[in-house]
N, C-alpha and C positions, 0 to 999 in steps of 0.2 A: 313788463317782466323786470324784476330787481335781481341785482347781482346775487343775492342770498338763494335764489332758486337753481343757479347754475354754478356757483363756486364749488371748489374742491376744499372741503373742512380739514382743519388739522393737517396743514400741509407738513411735508419733510423739511426740516429746517437745519441750518448750520450755525455755528459759533464762529465769532471772528478768529478764534485761536485753533479752530479745526485746520488740517492741512489740505493742500490741495490735492494730494492723492485721494483723500477721503471724500472730498467732493466729487472727484472724477469718479470714483468708485458708485457713489449713490446715483449719479446721473446714468451711468451705464447700466447698472444693475436694475434701477427702478423705472427706466425709461422716462425720466423727467427731464425738463428743460430748464426750470427755474427752481431755484432754492433760495427763499428767504433767509437773511442772516440776522438772528436774534441774540440780543445781549441782555441779561439782566430783565428778561421780560419785553424789552423794547426793540422795535424793528430797527436796524441800523444800517441795513445794505441788501444786496441781492446779488446773486451768482447765476449766471446762465450757462447753457452749454456753449455759447459764443465765447463767454470769457474764458471758459476752461480751454478751448481750441486755441485762442489767441496767446494764453499763457503757455501753452504746453511746448515742450522742447521740440526742435525740428527733428524729424525722422532722420536726417542727416547727422544728427549728432554723433560725436566719437566717444560718449560716455559710455561705460561698461553698464551692464543692467543694475548691479548693486548701487553705483554710483548716481544712476538716474533715479532709483527708488529713494535713496537719501536725499536728493535733491528735491524731490516732490513732497517728501516729509517736511522738509525745511520751510518751503513756501507757506505762508498762513493766508487764509481766506482775506484777512484784513487787508493784505497787500494788493488782491485782484478784484475785491468786489466793488460794484457800483454803489456808491454812497447816496446819491440823490436817486431816490426811489418814488415814483408815482403810485398813488394808492387810490383806492376807494373804501366805501363802506358797504356793509350788506343792503342798505336801502338805495344804494346808486342805482338808477336806471341802467339796464344793460347796454342801450344805446350810447350812454354817457360812456361807459367803459370802453366801447368799441371806438369813440372818437378819440378818447385819450391814447389808446394804442396806435391808431393811425396817425394822430398829431406828432407823437413821441418816438414813432417807429419802434415799438416795443412789442413783446409777445405776450407779457403778463403782468397783472396788477395784484400785489398783496391786497387783502381785504382787512382792514383795521376796524374794531369795534372798541370804543372807549379806550383808545390808546393800545390795544393788545391786538395780536395778529389771531384772526379767527378762520382765515381761508386765503385762497389764491383763485382767480380767474384768469384763463389764458385765451388765446385766440381761437384754440380748438373748442373751448367751451361756448365763445360767442358763435362760432361757425354752427355748432350743434343747435344752438338756440333759434339762429336764423332758419335752419333746416325744419325745425319743428313749427316754428310760427307760419312760414309759408307752405307747410303741408308738403313739402317735395318728396317726403317718402311714401306719400299715398297716391293712388291712382286717381287723379282729378285732372281737370282741365285747366291749362294756364292761358288767360287772356290778357293781351297786353294792347292798349289803346290810348290814343290821345285824348287827354281831357280839354274839350273845346272850350275857348274863353267865351263862354255866354252863360248867362245866369241859368241855375237849374240843370247844368248839364251833367253834373255827377248823380243827381238824384234820378235824372232821366235814364242813365245808363244802369243804375241799380234796380229801377222799375222794369226795364226791359228784361234784365237777367232774370228778375223773380217772376215776371209773366212767362217766360219760356221753361219756367220748373226748375231753375238753377239755385243753389243756396251758395252765398258767398263764404267760403272757409277762411279766406285772408285776403288782405289787400294792402299794397304798400305803393308809395307814390316816388317817383323818381323825374330826372330831367334827361331828356335826350334830344339830338339834333334831328329835326323833320323838316324836309324841304328848305334846308339852309337856315332854319330858325330854332332856337332852343324852345322846346314844349314840355309842358307838364304831362307826364305819363303815368297812367294807373296800371298796375300789374295786379290781376286777380288769380285766385285759385278757387275753383268752382266745383261745386258736386251736382250730379244729376242733371246736366243739362246737354241737350244734343247741339253739338257745334255749328253745323250748318244753317239750321233756322235762326240762331242766336245771330250769326254774323249777317244773316239778310236783314233782321229787325234793326240791328245796331247801325247797320250802314243806311238803311232806310230813315233812320232817325237823325242822321247827319254826323255820326261819329265815325272816326278814322281808326280802324282797326289795324294795329301792327303785325300782330301774330295771334294764332290761336293753335295750341297744341293739346291733344288729349291722349 
């Protein structure tokens, strides 16, 4: 799956000369957490809800309301925005976007095409994509097992599932500790398969089932 399938197009943006108060209003009214900053059609920064919180006056401030409003109008976005922005393109794989967010501890990535801003993808979009890919919102069986370190083990698991009438909706691989060792684990989402007979056949085939939930 590519970023273009999940990104929000035509995101709300700011100018470097917009006020802090304007950004704060947009974030509160529109329920968004990431605002790309654009100048002359070029992405120059990003402002997040965390930037807004960190730059906000303390609740213990002694300023009068009109003084506070004046201060928030005087602070410009260029003073609080993050200038180093990590970006992706519409044809970036969504797993690469997730890796960038995790690596840099950020919650959103502007999407650029030919140098222009065409969208933004956030951690919420990534999570929604994962839910769809894994079929988590559907009534299916979740099977987790250790992939045995022997030739043909994966194909044997798939054969047993098929012989028991199951359809593989999705499958991901991960690593997990099993009996003190790091093992490769397969996580399947299955349709149309009775769990108990499937477990019997898998275990008879020498496969270690970690969990099966329907």
